[in-house]
C-alpha positions as CSV (number, residue, x, y, z in Angstrom):
1,X,57.0,85.0,86.1
2,X,53.3,85.0,85.2
3,X,51.7,82.4,87.5
4,X,52.2,83.2,91.2
5,X,50.6,81.4,94.2
6,X,50.0,83.6,97.4
7,X,49.6,81.6,100.6
8,X,47.6,83.6,103.2
9,X,46.2,85.6,100.3
10,X,43.0,86.3,102.3
11,X,44.9,88.1,105.1
12,X,45.7,91.8,105.6
13,X,48.8,91.7,103.6
14,X,47.7,88.9,101.3
15,X,44.7,90.8,99.9
16,X,46.9,93.7,98.9
17,X,49.5,91.5,97.3
18,X,47.0,89.4,95.4
19,X,45.2,92.4,94.1
20,X,48.5,94.2,93.1
21,X,49.9,91.2,91.2
22,X,46.7,90.6,89.4
23,X,46.4,94.2,88.4
24,X,49.9,94.0,86.9
25,X,49.1,91.1,84.7
26,X,50.1,88.1,86.7
27,X,47.8,85.0,87.1
28,X,47.4,84.7,90.8
29,X,46.2,81.8,93.0
30,X,45.0,82.7,96.6
31,X,45.8,79.8,98.9
32,X,44.3,80.1,102.3
33,X,42.1,78.3,105.0
34,X,39.3,80.9,104.3
35,X,38.2,83.0,101.4
36,X,39.1,86.6,101.3
37,X,36.6,88.8,103.1
38,X,36.4,90.7,99.8
39,X,34.9,87.5,98.2
40,X,33.4,87.3,95.8
41,X,36.4,89.1,94.6
42,X,35.7,92.2,92.5
43,X,37.6,90.3,89.8
44,X,36.2,86.8,89.7
45,X,39.2,85.6,87.7
46,X,41.4,85.5,90.9
47,X,40.9,81.9,92.0
48,X,40.8,80.7,95.6
49,X,42.1,77.2,96.8
50,X,41.5,76.1,100.3
51,X,44.5,74.4,101.9
52,X,46.3,74.1,105.2
53,X,50.0,74.7,104.4
54,X,51.2,73.4,107.7
55,X,50.6,70.0,106.1
56,X,53.3,69.2,103.5
57,X,50.9,67.2,101.3
58,X,48.4,70.0,101.1
59,X,51.1,72.5,100.5
60,X,52.6,70.4,97.7
61,X,49.2,69.9,96.0
62,X,48.2,73.6,96.4
63,X,51.5,74.9,95.0
64,X,51.3,72.6,92.0
65,X,48.2,74.7,91.2
66,X,46.3,71.5,90.4
67,X,43.4,72.0,88.0
68,X,42.9,75.6,89.4
69,X,46.1,77.2,88.0
70,X,48.6,74.6,86.7
71,X,52.2,75.7,86.1
72,X,52.8,77.9,89.2
73,X,56.3,79.5,88.9
74,X,56.7,81.3,92.2
75,X,55.1,81.6,95.6
76,X,54.6,84.5,98.0
77,X,54.3,82.9,101.4
78,X,52.3,85.1,103.8
79,X,50.3,82.4,105.6
80,X,51.2,82.5,109.4
81,X,49.9,83.5,112.7
82,X,50.5,87.2,112.3
83,X,51.9,88.2,115.7
84,X,53.0,87.0,119.1
85,X,49.6,87.9,120.6
86,X,47.3,86.0,118.3
87,X,47.8,82.6,119.9
88,X,49.8,80.9,122.7
89,X,53.6,80.9,122.2
90,X,53.8,77.2,121.4
91,X,50.9,77.5,118.9
92,X,52.6,80.5,117.2
93,X,55.9,78.7,116.9
94,X,54.5,75.4,115.8
95,X,52.2,76.9,113.1
96,X,54.7,79.3,111.7
97,X,57.7,77.0,111.6
98,X,55.8,74.1,110.1
99,X,54.0,76.1,107.4
100,X,57.3,77.8,106.4
101,X,59.1,74.4,106.2
102,X,56.2,72.9,104.2
103,X,56.0,75.7,101.7
104,X,59.8,75.9,101.2
105,X,59.9,72.1,100.8
106,X,57.0,72.0,98.4
107,X,58.4,74.8,96.3
108,X,61.7,73.0,96.0
109,X,60.1,69.7,95.1
110,X,58.0,71.4,92.4
111,X,61.0,73.2,90.9
112,X,59.5,76.7,91.6
113,X,62.0,79.4,90.7
114,X,61.5,81.7,93.7
115,X,59.9,82.1,97.1
116,X,59.2,85.5,98.6
117,X,58.0,85.2,102.2
118,X,57.0,87.3,105.2
119,X,59.7,87.4,107.8
120,X,59.3,90.1,110.4
121,X,60.6,93.2,112.1
122,X,60.4,91.3,115.4
123,X,63.7,89.6,114.5
124,X,65.3,92.9,115.2
125,X,64.5,92.9,119.0
126,X,60.9,93.9,119.2
127,X,59.3,94.8,121.5
128,X,62.2,97.2,122.5
129,X,61.8,96.9,126.2
130,X,65.6,96.9,126.1
131,X,67.2,99.7,124.1
132,X,68.5,98.8,120.7
133,X,72.3,98.7,120.2
134,X,72.1,101.5,117.6
135,X,69.7,103.3,115.4
136,X,68.5,102.9,112.8
137,X,68.5,99.1,113.4
138,X,69.5,97.1,110.4
139,X,69.3,93.5,109.3
140,X,72.3,92.6,111.4
141,X,70.5,93.7,114.6
142,X,69.2,90.2,115.3
143,X,67.6,89.7,118.7
144,X,64.5,87.5,118.8
145,X,62.5,88.2,121.9
146,X,59.4,85.9,121.4
147,X,58.5,82.5,120.0
148,X,57.1,84.4,117.0
149,X,60.3,86.2,116.3
150,X,62.3,83.0,116.8
151,X,60.0,81.3,114.2
152,X,61.0,84.0,111.7
153,X,64.7,83.8,112.5
154,X,64.6,80.0,112.0
155,X,62.7,80.5,108.8
156,X,65.5,82.7,107.5
157,X,68.0,79.9,108.4
158,X,65.7,77.3,106.7
159,X,65.8,79.5,103.6
160,X,69.6,79.4,103.5
161,X,69.6,75.6,103.9
162,X,66.9,75.0,101.2
163,X,69.0,77.1,98.8
164,X,72.1,75.1,99.7
165,X,70.2,71.8,99.1
166,X,68.1,72.7,96.1
167,X,69.4,76.0,94.6
168,X,66.1,77.7,95.1
169,X,66.0,81.5,95.6
170,X,64.2,82.5,98.8
171,X,63.8,86.2,99.8
172,X,62.5,87.2,103.2
173,X,60.8,90.6,103.8
174,X,60.9,91.8,107.4
175,X,57.7,93.7,107.3
176,X,57.1,96.5,109.9
177,X,53.6,97.1,111.4
178,X,51.3,96.9,108.3
179,X,48.8,99.7,107.9
180,X,45.9,100.0,105.5
181,X,44.3,103.4,105.0
182,X,41.7,103.1,107.7
183,X,44.4,102.4,110.3
184,X,45.8,105.9,110.0
185,X,42.8,107.3,111.9
186,X,44.5,106.0,115.1
187,X,47.8,107.8,114.6
188,X,46.9,111.0,116.6
189,X,46.6,108.6,119.7
190,X,50.4,108.0,119.4
191,X,51.6,111.6,119.4
192,X,51.3,112.6,123.1
193,X,53.3,109.8,124.6
194,X,56.4,108.6,122.7
195,X,56.6,105.5,124.9
196,X,53.4,104.1,123.4
197,X,55.0,103.2,120.1
198,X,58.6,102.7,121.2
199,X,58.1,98.9,120.8
200,X,59.1,99.1,117.1
201,X,61.0,102.4,117.1
202,X,57.8,104.1,115.9
203,X,57.8,102.2,112.7
204,X,55.1,101.2,110.2
205,X,54.7,100.1,106.6
206,X,51.8,101.1,104.3
207,X,50.0,98.5,102.3
208,X,51.3,100.0,99.1
209,X,54.9,99.5,100.3
210,X,54.1,95.9,101.0
211,X,52.8,95.3,97.5
212,X,55.8,97.1,96.0
213,X,58.4,95.2,98.0
214,X,56.9,91.8,97.1
215,X,56.8,92.7,93.4
216,X,60.3,93.9,93.5
217,X,61.5,90.8,95.4
218,X,59.8,88.6,92.8
219,X,61.6,90.5,90.0
220,X,65.0,91.1,91.6
221,X,68.1,89.7,90.0
222,X,69.1,87.9,93.2
223,X,70.2,84.3,93.4
224,X,70.4,82.5,96.8
225,X,68.8,84.0,99.9
226,X,68.5,87.4,101.4
227,X,66.4,89.3,104.0
228,X,65.3,92.9,103.9
229,X,63.7,95.3,106.3
230,X,60.6,96.7,104.7
231,X,59.2,99.9,106.4
232,X,57.9,103.3,105.5
233,X,60.5,106.1,105.0
234,X,59.3,107.9,108.1
235,X,57.9,107.2,111.6
236,X,54.4,107.4,113.0
237,X,55.3,110.4,115.1
238,X,55.3,114.2,114.5
239,X,58.4,114.7,116.6
240,X,61.8,114.3,115.0
241,X,63.4,110.9,115.2
242,X,66.5,112.1,116.9
243,X,64.5,113.8,119.6
244,X,62.4,110.6,120.2
245,X,65.6,108.5,120.6
246,X,67.1,111.1,123.0
247,X,64.1,111.0,125.3
248,X,63.1,107.3,125.2
249,X,66.5,105.6,124.5
250,X,69.1,108.0,125.8
251,X,72.7,107.0,125.1
252,X,71.8,104.9,122.1
253,X,74.0,106.1,119.1
254,X,72.0,107.4,116.2
255,X,73.5,107.5,112.7
256,X,74.4,111.0,111.4
257,X,72.2,110.4,108.3
258,X,69.0,110.5,110.4
259,X,67.2,113.8,109.9
260,X,63.6,115.0,110.6
261,X,61.1,112.1,110.8
262,X,63.3,109.5,109.1
263,X,62.5,105.9,109.9
264,X,64.6,104.2,112.6
265,X,64.2,100.9,110.8
266,X,67.0,100.8,108.3
267,X,65.6,100.3,104.8
268,X,68.8,101.2,102.9
269,X,69.6,97.6,101.8
270,X,66.1,97.2,100.3
271,X,66.5,100.6,98.6
272,X,69.9,99.6,97.1
273,X,69.3,95.9,96.2
274,X,65.6,95.8,95.5
275,X,65.0,99.3,94.2
276,X,62.4,99.8,97.0
277,X,61.1,103.3,97.2
278,X,58.3,103.8,99.8
279,X,56.7,107.0,98.4
280,X,53.5,107.2,100.4
281,X,53.5,108.7,103.9
282,X,50.6,109.0,106.4
283,X,51.4,112.7,106.5
284,X,49.6,113.1,103.2
285,X,46.3,112.4,105.0
286,X,46.6,115.0,107.8
């Protein structure tokens, strides 16, 4: 695939994905409501197309590429309200569910070969006000606790139905809390109180991991639908993971394979099926 549309390409994850795909030789179209804050982009050959992908007509026209980049082959769908706290619950649900439906539907209508989209770690039970059933939590630990998480769970079900109806391959990436390099300055604030970041089992994902996982999902020899947890290989904490669980979530079983600062968000399926290998850790910066 050489021509790829990225919805939400001006957002935090979108900018990283657009830049990475472009640098690796793909022709990329950024579809968003606003231009990237990096605009004019360091490489002016990355075009921007303004569109509201909650509207099917606009999604269809945008994903066709129009005169801007005709012949789009795949779409990375990142356009969404990015968390439960960025709008009211009804606005979050309505925006995310309608944009996901419109993009999936437009992609199927246009005969695109693949959709890679941003699902969320919130599908797993975040925030963990109630203890998880086990750790590390894997893709089967489905427990939506907000309208945002519910929109992502239903997006995953929509993906299954669109594949059933049209045969299109749709891969969901359940991203953890995305960090760019300036975000790591805040990490020392987390270390004194393990309860402060318990809400996602002390997880995070670096921008480089996001770009890698999207690229791998676009290239993976997968047909149908699947969903993968995408997180860093470690936690945001200095204390060992088993020690954190014993203090904050006593009684929750922790798999024997967890050692040191290992992540408590299970990325083994992404490793095995996508070849995902999150090399960078914040520990390289301290």
